C-alpha positions in Angstrom: 0.0 0.0 -0.1 1.2 3.6 -1.0 1.5 6.1 1.4 0.4 9.1 -0.4 0.3 12.7 1.1 -3.4 14.3 1.5 -4.0 16.1 -2.0 -7.4 17.7 -0.7 -5.9 20.0 2.3 -2.3 20.6 0.9 -1.3 22.5 -2.1 2.1 22.0 -3.7 2.4 18.4 -3.5 0.3 17.4 -6.7 3.9 16.0 -8.6 4.6 14.3 -5.3 1.3 12.5 -5.3 1.1 11.1 -8.7 4.8 10.0 -8.6 4.2 7.9 -5.6 1.1 6.4 -7.1 3.7 5.3 -10.2 6.0 3.8 -7.7 3.2 1.8 -5.7 1.9 0.5 -9.3 5.5 -0.3 -10.4 4.4 2.0 -13.4 6.4 4.8 -15.3 6.2 8.6 -15.2 3.8 8.3 -18.6 1.6 5.8 -17.1 1.3 8.0 -13.7 0.3 11.3 -16.1 -2.3 9.2 -18.2 -3.7 8.3 -15.0 -3.7 12.0 -13.6 -5.2 13.4 -17.2 -8.2 10.5 -16.8 -8.6 11.6 -13.1 -9.1 15.5 -14.0 -11.7 14.6 -16.8 -13.6 12.5 -14.1 -13.0 15.3 -11.1 -14.2 18.0 -13.8 -17.2 16.3 -15.6 -19.1 18.9 -17.9 -19.7 22.0 -16.6 -23.7 22.7 -15.6 -23.5 25.2 -18.3 -27.1 26.9 -17.5 -26.0 27.3 -13.7 -22.6 28.6 -14.9 -24.6 31.1 -16.9 -27.2 32.1 -14.1 -24.3 32.6 -11.6 -22.4 34.9 -13.7 -25.7 36.9 -14.3 -26.1 36.8 -11.0 -22.9 38.8 -9.9 -25.0 42.0 -10.6 -27.5 41.3 -7.4 -25.1 39.3 -5.5 -22.0 38.1 -4.2 -21.0 34.6 -5.6 -18.1 32.4 -4.4 -17.1 28.7 -4.6 -16.6 26.7 -1.2 -15.2 23.4 -2.5 -13.5 20.2 -1.6 -10.7 19.5 -3.8 -7.6 18.4 -4.4 -3.8 19.9 -5.4 -4.2 21.3 -8.9 -8.1 22.4 -8.8 -7.9 25.6 -9.3 -5.6 25.3 -12.5 -7.8 22.9 -14.2 -11.0 24.3 -13.6 -9.7 27.9 -14.4 -8.6 26.8 -17.7 -12.1 24.3 -18.6 -14.5 26.4 -17.4 -13.3 30.3 -16.3 -14.8 30.4 -12.8 -13.2 33.3 -11.8 -15.0 35.2 -14.2 -18.4 34.3 -12.1 -16.8 33.4 -8.6 -15.1 35.5 -6.0 -13.5 34.0 -4.0 -13.0 30.3 -4.9 -11.9 28.5 -1.7 -10.6 25.1 -2.4 -9.9 22.7 0.5 -6.6 21.8 -0.9 -5.2 25.7 -0.5 -7.4 26.3 3.0 -7.0 23.2 4.5 -10.3 23.0 5.8 -13.1 20.6 4.5 -16.9 20.5 4.3 -18.5 19.6 6.1 -16.3 21.0 9.2 -17.2 24.2 10.6 -14.2 25.5 10.1 -14.6 25.6 6.2 -17.8 27.4 6.1 -16.1 29.9 9.1 -13.8 30.3 6.8 -16.1 30.7 3.7 -17.9 33.6 5.4 -14.8 35.3 7.1 -13.3 35.8 3.1 -16.6 36.8 1.9 -17.0 39.3 4.6 -20.8 38.4 5.3 -22.7 37.0 8.3 -24.2 33.5 7.9 -27.7 34.7 7.5 -26.7 36.8 4.2 -25.5 33.8 2.9 -27.3 30.8 0.8 -25.8 27.6 0.3 -26.0 25.2 -2.3 -24.1 21.6 -2.6 -24.7 18.0 -4.3 -24.4 16.4 -0.8 -26.5 16.4 2.1 -23.9 16.2 4.7 -22.4 19.5 3.1 -25.6 21.2 3.2 -26.0 20.2 6.8 -23.0 21.7 7.8 -23.4 24.7 6.0 -26.7 24.4 8.6 -24.6 24.0 11.6 -23.3 26.9 11.4 -26.3 29.2 10.7 -26.2 29.1 6.7 -29.4 28.5 4.9 -28.7 25.6 2.5 -29.9 23.5 0.2 -29.2 20.4 -2.1 -28.9 20.6 -5.5 -31.1 18.2 -6.9 -32.2 20.0 -10.5 -31.6 23.3 -12.0 -35.6 24.9 -12.0 -35.5 24.1 -8.3 -32.3 25.5 -7.5 -32.7 28.7 -9.5 -35.9 29.5 -7.9 -34.2 28.7 -4.2 -32.0 31.3 -4.6 -34.6 34.0 -6.5 -36.7 33.4 -3.4 -33.6 33.9 -1.0 -32.9 37.2 -2.8 -36.4 38.3 -2.3 
């Protein structure tokens, strides 16, 4: 079993992580590079264009941020693929902050970075445990199920 660094809480260790994966599998660096490329395709998936366009337009009415459990390299990969910084500020990745959802500190840090109070924030996540984590610190939150429901919930919150 390989001893791998925690790329979900630390930045700058991606190369070491993938080198260790290759060594553990007794494969060369090109194999590890191919595994990493495949991981990024899976990790990033496809952009929900409708929600991204909605979030971009929402910036004129509200702050829009990302709080993500991520791995080292996510910022560059997601920016290259999707250009998230055009719509979201701040973008808070666990591998950069060292904080993972649903830990209360992750949400508290996000509130601090946004300069917001909990009752001024509406949190959306596709995992119920992360929604519960947000609610535990006083943030209104929903589980994303589909675009129309999520957009309607945001609009209701903004009223």
